C-alpha positions, 0 to 999 in steps of 0.5 A: 522566496514566497511560501511554497504553493501546494496547488502548484506542487500538486500540478507538478506531481501530476506532470512528473508522474505522467511526464506529459503535460497533456496527460497531466492536464487531463488528469487535473481537469485543466487546460494544458496552458494553465498547467504549463504556466503554473509549472513555470511559475513554480520554477521561477519561485524555486529558481530551478528547472524542474523539467527538461523538454525536447523532441524526445519528450519530457524528463525530470531534472535532478531538482525535479527528481528531488522535489518529486521525492519530497512532494508526495509525503508533503501533499499527503501530510497536508491532506491528512491535516485537512481531514483531521481539522474537518473531523475535529469540527464534526459533532461526533468523533470519528476513528478510522481503522484500516485493515488488509484482506483476511484480517479481522478487527472486530474484537479490538473495535468492540473494546475501543467502543466499550471504552469510548461509547460516543466514538464513531468507529469506521473501517477501511479495507486496504490493499498491498498498494495503499495500506500505508498511504491511508495513514499518510493522507489521513484516511485512516488513524491506524491500519493493520498492515502486512510487512514489508512496508515503508516504515518511515515516519510510522510507529509499527507494533507487531501483532502476530505471524501467520503461514503463507500458502500458494494459490494454484489453479486446480489443473496445476501439477502441484495441485493437491499437494499439502505443501510445496517448496519455493523451488517448486514454484520458481518456474511459475509466473508470480502474480504479485510484486516479487519483492513481496516474496523475496525467496521466489524472486531470488530463485526466479531471477537466477533461473532466468539468468539474472533478469528480473521477471516483469509482473503486470500490476494486480491490485486486489486479492480478487484479481489475483485469484481470477488470474490464478483460476484462468491459469495465468500464474500463481500467487503467495498469500497469507493463510487467513486470506486464503481461508477468507477467499475460498473458491472451487477453481483455486486450491492452496498448498502450504509453502514450507520454506518461506518466511511467515507473514508478519501482521502489525498495527501501524500509525503515524509517529507524529500522532498523539491521539489517546484513541490510537494508543487505546486501540493499540492496547485493544489489538495487542495479542494476549500476554502468554505469561498472564 
């Protein structure tokens, strides 16, 4: 069998995610017959069927589901390799730090620059959805992340914990309370992935007779707070994030019976760059025993 062609794998992922050859072709900026031929060629090379197509639509076979599961990290690793090779060829060394909203990296960046004056340190704001992806595809060398995350293939170093608050519209019945319980919020619409707030998820599912509430995708803090202000729901955010994004039409209350948010520094476990370890040392909280 020939070596796996990453271009065909990329086409496959587009079709597998869209489950529609026409939409995948538009996404790839190619003609549909070209995509179809490449998928057939990939199937011939692998000697398996990846898709099942009939009048009802397109679906993945068992082999297709397995390939999709492994293709995403493969393509991300290839893109990360490309980025690092290009960076290595540049005249100036570049080191990119990802960070979630509400977190600051100023002191760690300054410490790294003092140790490596010739280093070009760049910052990359991340979101709940891509805070790990930026490490896998090489956009960032390290990233300050908020748990929970998929920790496979990552080195994760805890930094600190912080309390979480709920953002409420000013007209909400709970607005003005210094603190609330998670049970107080169970009847509200949560404007984020319920897995990010498992305490709310478990109570809400029980109240709704075991059905998991559907949450539309909301990708940024700004979007969440706009929806909160409009009365569409509530969201639970770390205390530092709430302090960073203050607005007059949204108020916050401490959630008293919820786990604190854990902030960690993460990087790909396969990376051996001394710069990563220098930054990790700079970002580490001071030892209270010292």
